[in-house]
C-alpha positions in Angstrom: 132.1 89.4 130.4 135.3 88.2 132.1 135.1 91.1 134.5 131.6 90.1 135.5 132.7 86.4 135.9 135.6 87.6 138.1 133.2 89.7 140.3 130.8 86.7 140.5 133.7 84.5 141.8 134.7 87.2 144.4 131.0 87.7 145.4 130.3 84.0 145.7 133.4 83.2 147.8 133.2 86.2 150.1 129.5 85.9 150.4 129.6 82.2 151.3 132.2 82.8 154.0 130.3 85.8 155.5 127.0 83.9 155.5 128.6 81.0 157.5 130.1 83.3 160.1 127.0 85.4 160.4 124.8 82.4 160.7 126.8 81.1 163.7 126.6 84.5 165.4 122.9 85.0 164.8 121.4 81.5 165.0 123.9 79.4 167.0 124.1 78.5 170.6 123.9 75.5 172.8 121.6 72.9 171.3 121.2 74.8 168.0 121.9 73.0 164.8 122.5 74.4 161.3 120.5 73.0 158.4 122.0 69.8 157.0 122.8 71.6 153.7 124.9 74.2 155.5 126.7 71.6 157.5 127.5 69.7 154.3 128.7 72.8 152.5 130.8 74.2 155.4 132.2 71.0 156.6 132.9 69.2 159.9 133.9 72.3 161.8 130.7 74.2 161.2 128.3 72.3 163.5 130.5 72.8 166.6 131.0 76.4 165.6 127.2 77.0 165.4 126.6 75.3 168.8 129.5 77.1 170.4 128.7 80.6 169.1 125.3 82.2 169.0 124.4 85.7 170.0 124.7 85.2 173.8 128.1 83.5 173.6 129.4 86.1 171.2 128.0 88.9 173.3 129.8 87.4 176.4 133.1 87.4 174.4 132.5 91.0 173.3 131.7 92.0 176.9 135.0 90.5 178.1 136.8 92.7 175.4 135.0 95.7 176.9 133.0 96.3 173.7 130.1 98.7 174.4 126.6 97.3 174.2 127.8 93.8 173.7 124.4 92.2 172.9 123.6 94.9 170.4 127.1 94.6 169.0 126.8 90.8 168.7 123.6 91.1 166.7 125.0 94.0 164.6 128.1 91.9 163.7 126.0 88.9 162.9 123.6 90.8 160.7 126.5 92.6 158.9 128.0 89.2 158.1 124.9 87.2 157.3 123.1 90.0 155.5 126.3 91.2 153.7 127.0 87.6 152.7 123.5 87.1 151.2 123.8 90.5 149.4 127.1 89.5 147.9 125.9 86.0 146.9 122.9 87.4 145.1 124.5 90.6 143.8 121.6 92.5 145.4 122.2 95.9 147.0 125.9 95.1 146.9 127.1 98.7 147.1 124.8 99.3 150.0 126.0 96.4 152.0 129.7 96.6 151.2 130.4 99.5 153.6 128.6 97.6 156.3 130.8 94.6 155.8 133.9 96.9 155.7 133.0 98.6 158.9 132.3 95.2 160.6 135.7 93.8 159.5 137.7 96.9 160.4 136.0 96.8 163.8 136.9 93.1 164.2 140.5 93.9 163.2 140.7 96.8 165.6 139.1 95.1 168.6 140.2 91.5 168.3 142.9 90.8 165.7 145.3 93.8 165.6 147.4 92.9 168.6 148.2 89.5 167.1 149.5 91.0 163.9 148.8 90.2 160.3 149.7 86.6 160.0 148.8 83.4 161.8 146.0 82.2 164.1 144.1 85.2 165.4 145.8 87.6 163.1 144.0 90.0 160.9 144.7 88.5 157.5 141.3 86.9 157.2 139.1 89.9 158.1 141.4 92.1 156.0 140.7 90.0 152.9 137.0 90.1 153.6 137.2 93.9 153.9 139.2 94.1 150.7 136.6 92.0 148.9 133.9 94.3 150.1 135.9 97.3 149.1 136.4 95.9 145.7 132.6 95.4 145.3 132.0 98.9 146.6 134.3 100.3 143.9 133.2 98.1 141.0 129.7 97.1 141.8 128.6 93.5 141.5 129.0 93.0 137.8 126.5 92.1 135.1 125.8 88.7 136.6 123.8 90.0 139.5 120.3 91.0 140.6 121.4 94.6 140.8 122.3 94.5 137.1 119.1 92.7 136.2 117.1 95.3 137.9 119.1 98.1 136.4 119.9 99.3 139.9 122.0 102.4 140.3 124.5 100.3 142.2 125.4 98.6 138.9 127.7 100.9 136.9 129.4 99.6 133.8 132.4 101.2 132.2 131.3 101.4 128.6 134.9 101.7 127.4 135.8 98.4 128.9 134.9 95.5 126.5 135.1 93.0 129.4 132.7 94.9 131.6 
């Protein structure tokens, strides 16, 4: 049971972070406001992030970095983060979404963060940790405290020799 509690903590923290970042990319923009509950959960920096991001602004930034198909890429990144975050939070289709999140974070590291190094503002420590969380969930599954487990999904694999599984 401890293993599943640990995986729940990992899923909840990574999922919450990913949902916030994906929300700003997909639903943000000038004049757009997040639901009050999200603003309360994410804090004072969330509202300006939502208003300053959005798919058009994000696509503009991607275009400046010479990312191909910047509008499509902006929506794909937002969907990977928002959808991956929801998947992790619920423990639903976790192993399906984990590679999507990993790909998105590796792409962010490669295109934006690598040149700044691992540590500090703009560095790749943050997307690396999200990729590591997704990689852990890919390898372990979401644990027993998940929709995948409740449905008996193939993505929930339990090591029967582990009493904490």
